[in-house]
Structure formats: structure tokens, C-alpha cells
C-alpha positions as a printed Julia matrix, in Angstrom:
140×3 Matrix{Float64}:
   0.0    0.0     0.0
   2.75   2.46    0.95
   4.67   1.66   -2.25
   1.6    2.44   -4.37
   1.08   5.71   -2.52
   4.74   6.69   -2.98
   4.6    5.83   -6.7
   1.38   7.83   -7.15
   2.92  10.79   -5.33
   6.07  10.68   -7.49
   3.99  10.54  -10.67
   1.83  13.44   -9.48
   4.92  15.56   -8.79
   6.46  14.62  -12.15
   3.31  15.57  -14.06
   2.91  18.84  -12.18
   6.5   19.8   -13.01
   6.26  18.85  -16.68
   2.98  20.75  -17.1
   4.32  24.02  -15.7
   3.58  27.07  -17.83
   6.53  27.77  -20.15
   7.5   31.35  -21.03
   9.12  32.23  -24.36
  10.03  35.07  -26.74
   7.18  37.58  -27.12
   7.42  38.72  -30.74
   9.88  37.05  -33.12
   9.75  40.05  -35.5
  10.95  42.43  -32.76
  12.81  40.26  -30.25
  13.5   41.45  -26.72
  15.5   39.54  -24.12
  13.44  36.9   -22.3
  13.67  36.97  -18.49
  13.13  33.81  -16.49
   9.55  33.75  -15.19
   7.74  31.28  -12.95
   4.61  31.66  -10.89
   2.94  29.83   -8.08
   0.36  28.45   -7.97
   0.32  27.37  -11.6
  -2.22  27.55  -13.26
  -3.69  30.96  -12.53
  -7.16  31.15  -11.03
  -9.59  34.01  -10.43
  -9.39  35.57   -6.94
  -6.34  33.49   -5.98
  -3.09  34.95   -4.63
  -0.29  34.23   -7.1
   3.4   35.11   -6.86
   5.38  35.73  -10.03
   9.18  35.28   -9.82
  11.12  37.23  -12.47
  14.9   37.02  -12.86
  17.67  37.65  -15.36
  20.33  40.15  -16.38
  19.71  43.05  -18.76
  21.87  45.77  -20.29
  19.63  48.56  -18.98
  18.24  49.59  -15.6
  14.77  48.18  -14.89
  12.25  50.45  -13.19
   8.98  48.6   -13.68
   7.15  45.57  -14.95
   3.66  44.63  -16.03
   1.64  41.45  -16.13
  -0.85  41.36  -19.01
  -3.48  38.7   -19.69
  -5.16  38.55  -23.11
  -7.72  36.22  -24.66
  -7.54  34.6   -28.11
  -8.9   37.71  -29.82
  -6.18  39.81  -28.12
  -8.72  41.48  -25.83
  -7.09  42.46  -22.57
  -8.36  40.5   -19.58
  -6.15  42.21  -17.03
  -3.22  44.62  -16.73
  -1.16  44.87  -13.54
   1.73  47.39  -13.39
   4.48  47.23  -10.75
   7.33  49.54   -9.77
  10.76  48.0    -9.25
  12.1   49.86   -6.23
  15.01  50.16   -6.04
  15.58  49.82   -9.8
  17.47  46.76  -10.99
  20.87  48.04  -12.24
  22.05  47.27  -15.76
  24.46  44.37  -16.13
  23.78  42.8   -12.74
  21.56  39.79  -12.06
  18.12  40.69  -10.72
  15.44  38.66   -9.04
  12.15  40.01   -7.77
   8.6   38.92   -7.12
   5.23  40.38   -8.03
   2.17  39.45   -5.98
  -0.81  39.16   -8.29
  -4.52  38.43   -7.92
  -7.05  38.37  -10.75
 -10.13  40.27   -9.58
 -13.21  38.06   -9.08
 -15.23  40.37  -11.35
 -13.12  39.17  -14.3
 -13.35  35.83  -16.04
 -10.43  33.73  -17.12
 -11.1   31.9   -20.4
  -9.78  28.43  -21.1
  -7.29  29.82  -23.66
  -5.26  32.98  -22.99
  -1.76  34.45  -22.87
   0.32  35.8   -20.01
   2.88  38.47  -20.93
   5.49  39.89  -18.58
   7.15  43.14  -19.72
  10.12  44.84  -18.04
  10.56  48.61  -18.53
  13.3   51.21  -18.3
  12.92  54.68  -16.76
  11.2   55.96  -19.94
   8.67  53.09  -19.81
  10.17  51.48  -22.91
   9.89  47.68  -22.96
  13.35  46.16  -22.53
  12.44  42.5   -21.94
   9.39  40.34  -22.44
   8.27  36.79  -21.69
   5.11  35.24  -23.12
   3.22  32.08  -22.16
   0.32  30.42  -23.95
  -2.28  28.8   -21.69
  -4.65  26.24  -23.14
  -4.62  25.99  -26.93
  -3.9   29.67  -27.41
  -1.31  29.32  -30.16
  -3.46  31.62  -32.32
  -3.32  34.39  -29.72
  -0.48  36.31  -31.39
């Protein structure tokens, strides 16, 4: 009995790790560096506290970031801006978190995208990571 429980637990952990949301390059025609992004819990849910972890190294100071959710027709579901204080200096590794919660008045469709943008002092995008959730490959 214990062996079956241990095997089931190992398989559950393996599947939860392999099904984690994967972030990638935002727009191939205008590439920006891709920071490392993870969030927990994964997947997102309405009215649930979620923590995004963003890390990397960029050649410019980072002053802010945004989390953007869009549906398949590119309609914005949510936009959450954050200040990076103190700013992340250019050329040095950074790692910060963003606490996020999708308002219960909003609905989360089965297929959507999550975009994370990092900005300089002039609010120019300097890095971007994009994840497709569901079968949202047509979301771009």
C-alpha cells in the first residue's frame, strides 16, 4: 500500500512539473530579451493569490514591470503594473517577485496568454516573456 502511494505521489509531482507554464520570446519580428519567469500556484485562477518570480540580467536599468493577460482575440483580460524599487541596475543579475490576484469580477477563459514586460525609466519595454495557456497558439 505504501509503495503504491509513494509511486502515485512521485507521478503526481512529475506531471505537475512537466505541465508548468513555459514562457518564451514575445514577438519574433521584434525580439527582446526573455527573463526567467515562474509563478505559483500554476495555473492561474480568479481571486487566488499568485506570486510571479522574475529574474535575469539586462543591459539597462529596470524600473517597472507589467503582467498582461489577453484572450484569443487579443482582448485584454487584465493589466497589472508594478514599480521595481530600487531599480534593478544594468548588467547585474536581478530577481524580484510580483504578488498578483485576478479580480473576481473578471473571467479567465480556457485559452489565454500571459505576458510579462520589463521597462526602463522611460517606460520602454526592454524585456518580455510570453506564455500560452490552453490551446492559445493563435493568440499572437
